[in-house]
C-alpha positions in Angstrom: 8.5 -39.6 -14.9 6.6 -37.4 -17.3 4.0 -35.1 -15.7 0.4 -35.1 -16.8 -0.9 -32.2 -18.8 -2.1 -29.1 -16.9 -5.6 -29.2 -18.4 -6.3 -32.2 -16.2 -6.2 -29.9 -13.2 -8.5 -27.2 -14.8 -11.5 -26.6 -12.6 -14.0 -26.8 -15.5 -12.6 -30.2 -16.5 -12.8 -31.5 -12.9 -16.4 -30.3 -12.5 -17.3 -31.9 -15.9 -15.9 -35.2 -14.7 -17.7 -35.1 -11.4 -21.0 -34.5 -13.1 -20.6 -36.7 -16.2 -19.3 -39.9 -14.6 -22.2 -40.3 -12.1 -24.8 -39.5 -14.8 -23.2 -42.1 -17.1 -23.2 -44.6 -14.3 -26.9 -44.0 -13.7 -27.7 -44.5 -17.3 -25.6 -47.6 -17.4 -27.3 -49.0 -14.3 -30.7 -48.4 -15.7 -29.9 -50.0 -19.0 -27.6 -52.9 -18.0 -27.9 -53.3 -14.2 -24.4 -54.6 -13.6 -25.1 -55.0 -9.9 -27.7 -57.6 -9.7 -30.3 -56.8 -7.1 -32.6 -59.7 -8.0 -30.8 -62.0 -5.4 -31.2 -59.5 -2.6 -33.4 -60.9 0.2 -37.0 -59.7 0.1 -37.0 -59.2 3.9 -34.4 -56.5 3.4 -36.9 -54.5 1.3 -39.6 -55.1 3.8 -37.5 -53.7 6.5 -37.0 -50.6 4.3 -40.7 -50.1 4.4 -41.1 -50.1 0.6 -41.9 -52.4 -2.2 -39.2 -54.5 -3.8 -39.0 -52.3 -6.9 -38.9 -49.0 -4.8 -36.2 -50.5 -2.6 -34.1 -51.5 -5.6 -34.3 -47.9 -6.9 -33.4 -46.6 -3.5 -30.3 -48.8 -3.4 -29.5 -47.7 -6.9 -29.8 -44.0 -6.1 -27.7 -44.5 -3.0 -24.9 -46.2 -5.0 -25.0 -43.3 -7.5 -24.8 -40.8 -4.8 -21.9 -42.7 -3.2 -20.1 -42.7 -6.5 -20.7 -39.0 -6.9 -19.4 -38.3 -3.4 -16.3 -40.4 -3.9 -15.5 -38.7 -7.2 -16.2 -35.2 -5.8 -14.0 -35.7 -2.7 -11.3 -37.3 -4.8 -11.2 -34.5 -7.4 -11.2 -31.8 -4.7 -8.3 -33.5 -3.0 -6.6 -34.0 -6.4 -6.9 -30.2 -7.2 -5.4 -29.3 -3.8 -2.6 -31.8 -4.0 -1.9 -30.9 -7.7 -1.2 -27.3 -6.7 1.6 -28.4 -4.3 3.0 -31.4 -6.2 2.6 -32.1 -9.9 1.2 -35.5 -10.8 3.1 -37.9 -12.9 1.3 -40.4 -15.1 2.1 -43.1 -12.6 0.9 -41.2 -9.6 -2.3 -40.1 -11.4 -3.1 -43.7 -12.4 -2.5 -44.8 -8.8 -4.8 -42.1 -7.6 -7.6 -43.1 -10.0 -7.1 -46.7 -9.1 -7.6 -45.8 -5.4 -10.6 -43.8 -6.3 -12.2 -46.9 -8.0 -11.2 -49.2 -5.1 -12.9 -46.9 -2.5 -16.1 -47.0 -4.6 -15.9 -50.8 -5.0 -15.3 -51.3 -1.3 -18.4 -49.2 -0.4 -20.5 -51.0 -3.0 -19.3 -54.4 -1.8 -20.3 -53.5 1.8 -23.8 -52.5 0.6 -24.3 -55.7 -1.5 -22.7 -58.0 1.0 -24.8 -56.6 3.9 -28.1 -56.6 1.9 -27.6 -60.0 0.2 -27.3 -62.3 3.3 -28.8 -65.3 1.5 -25.8 -65.7 -0.8 -23.0 -67.7 0.8 -20.2 -65.9 -1.0 -17.6 -64.1 1.2 -16.9 -60.4 1.3 -13.7 -61.0 -0.7 -15.6 -62.8 -3.4 -18.2 -60.0 -3.5 -15.4 -57.4 -3.7 -13.6 -59.2 -6.6 -16.9 -59.6 -8.5 -17.8 -55.9 -8.0 -14.3 -54.8 -8.8 -14.5 -56.1 -12.4 -18.0 -54.7 -12.9 -17.1 -51.3 -11.5 -14.0 -51.0 -13.7 -16.1 -52.0 -16.7 -18.7 -49.3 -15.8 -16.2 -46.5 -15.0 -13.8 -47.3 -17.9 -16.1 -45.8 -20.5 -16.9 -42.5 -18.9 -13.3 -42.0 -17.7 -12.0 -42.6 -21.2 -14.6 -40.4 -22.8 -13.8 -37.6 -20.3 -10.1 -37.7 -21.1 -10.7 -37.9 -24.8 -12.9 -34.8 -24.5 -10.3 -33.0 -22.4 -7.6 -33.7 -24.9 -9.7 -32.6 -27.9 -10.7 -29.5 -26.0 -7.1 -28.7 -25.2 -6.1 -29.2 -28.9 -8.9 -26.9 -30.0 -7.6 -24.3 -27.5 -4.1 -24.7 -28.9 -5.4 -24.3 -32.5 -7.3 -21.2 -31.5 -4.1 -19.7 -29.9 -2.1 -20.6 -33.0 -4.7 -19.0 -35.3 -4.8 -15.9 -33.1 -1.0 -15.7 -33.1 -1.0 -16.1 -36.9 -3.6 -13.3 -37.3 -1.6 -11.0 -35.0 1.6 -11.8 -37.0 -0.3 -11.1 -40.2 -1.6 -7.8 -39.0 1.8 -6.8 -37.7 3.3 -7.8 -41.1 0.6 -5.8 -42.9 1.4 -2.7 -40.8 5.1 -3.1 -41.2 4.9 -3.2 -45.0 3.3 -0.9 -47.5 1.8 -2.5 -50.6 1.3 -0.3 -53.6 -1.2 -1.6 -56.2 -1.8 -0.7 -59.8 -5.2 0.4 -61.2 -6.2 -3.2 -61.6 -5.6 -4.0 -57.9 -2.5 -6.0 -58.5 0.3 -5.5 -56.0 3.3 -3.9 -57.8 5.5 -2.8 -54.9 5.9 -3.9 -51.3 8.3 -2.0 -49.0 8.7 -1.5 -45.3 6.7 1.4 -44.1 9.7 3.3 -42.7 11.4 3.1 -46.1 8.6 4.8 -48.0 9.3 8.5 -48.4 6.6 9.9 -50.6 4.4 9.2 -53.6 4.2 11.8 -56.5 1.5 12.1 -59.1 2.7 11.7 -62.7 -0.3 12.1 -65.0 -1.9 8.6 -65.1 0.9 7.2 -63.0 2.3 7.5 -59.6 6.0 7.7 -58.8 6.9 6.0 -55.5 10.0 7.4 -53.7 11.6 5.0 -51.2 14.8 4.0 -49.6 16.7 0.8 -50.5 20.0 0.2 -48.7 20.1 3.9 -47.9 19.7 4.9 -51.5 16.7 6.8 -52.9 14.8 4.6 -55.4 11.8 5.5 -57.6 9.2 3.2 -59.0 6.5 4.2 -61.6 3.1 2.5 -61.3 0.0 3.1 -63.2 -2.7 4.3 -60.8 -4.2 7.5 -59.4 -3.0 9.4 -56.4 -6.5 9.6 -55.0 -7.0 5.8 -55.0 -3.7 5.1 -53.5 -4.2 7.8 -50.8 -7.4 6.0 -49.6 -5.6 2.7 -49.4 -2.7 4.1 -47.4 -4.6 6.5 -45.1 -4.7 4.0 -42.1 -0.9 3.8 -42.1 -0.2 7.5 -41.4 0.7 8.0 -45.1 -1.4 10.9 -46.0 -2.1 13.2 -48.9 -0.7 16.7 -48.4 -1.1 18.2 -51.9 -3.0 17.3 -55.1 0.3 15.9 -56.4 1.9 14.4 -53.3 1.4 11.7 -50.6 3.9 11.7 -47.8 4.9 9.3 -45.1 4.2 11.5 -42.0 6.8 9.6 -40.0 9.5 11.0 -42.2 8.6 14.7 -41.6 11.4 16.5 -39.9 10.4 20.2 -40.4 7.3 22.2 -41.3 8.3 25.5 -42.7 5.9 28.4 -43.5 7.0 30.8 -46.1 5.3 33.5 -48.3 4.5 30.8 -50.9 2.9 28.5 -48.3 3.8 25.7 -45.9 6.5 23.2 -47.0 7.6 19.8 -45.6 11.3 19.1 -45.2 11.8 15.3 -45.0 15.4 15.7 -43.9 16.6 13.2 -46.6 19.2 14.3 -49.1 17.9 14.2 -52.7 14.3 14.6 -51.6 12.8 18.0 -52.5 10.6 20.1 -50.2 7.0 19.1 -50.5 4.3 21.8 -50.5 1.2 21.5 -48.3 -2.0 22.8 -49.8 -4.6 24.6 -47.7 -7.0 21.7 -48.0 -4.6 19.4 -46.1 -2.7 21.8 -43.9 -4.8 21.4 -40.8 -4.8 17.6 -40.9 -1.0 17.5 -41.3 -0.5 20.1 -38.5 -2.7 18.2 -36.1 -0.7 15.0 -36.7 2.5 16.8 -36.1 1.1 18.2 -32.8 0.0 14.8 -31.6 3.1 12.9 -32.4 
């Protein structure tokens, strides 16, 4: 037998049901009065020491409180039981049915005891109240379950959206997109495959690896604009004519002419580092 969804056991849903169902019953009683108190013997109200109207309200409140107590105790017991043994749909329906039967039994005792002038038996009173109670409880129970299902679906959609956003961010970090001067994407490569970007007048020349081979792609754009776009990806400018993928740096070598980057890739020339960017590149090497 299939198990009921886990969200049925959630504490907030159980609390919501315990609060909503009695409030709905109260509103339903005030509007419809499914339990007819008009036939209750007047002497009963006299013995209560209150007027007939006040006595009816007292009985109504007591029935609401009884319903609240039954649902509260039932849901607490359900939460405890659910932690030990998972409910199937069948066992859950039986539990709810018992919950309703207990309420009907208590209501029947109250009405049968108070309504002594009506010759109906306790069994007849119970049957009559059973139908009315099911009618009263059916609406709030169904509304609660519909709300719980919708709430769970909204939660699932949020998790899916969050997962998609995480995947999109991971994909964006995994790939480097190079745009032209009009903002159109011209090249998309995995970040680890990008080696360097070289300035070529009004163009940039992108050096990258494809199947282990060095490839070059010429794109119309400025090195300054591309450098700003790629800065969050640890792809930084090291010279007025070069942008390098810092993750490919193997050696920093200082010579008389200045500091040079050795990428450790055959066919890739040594890249000079100008004084403007030397401290930034050195700090990155120190940290990583």
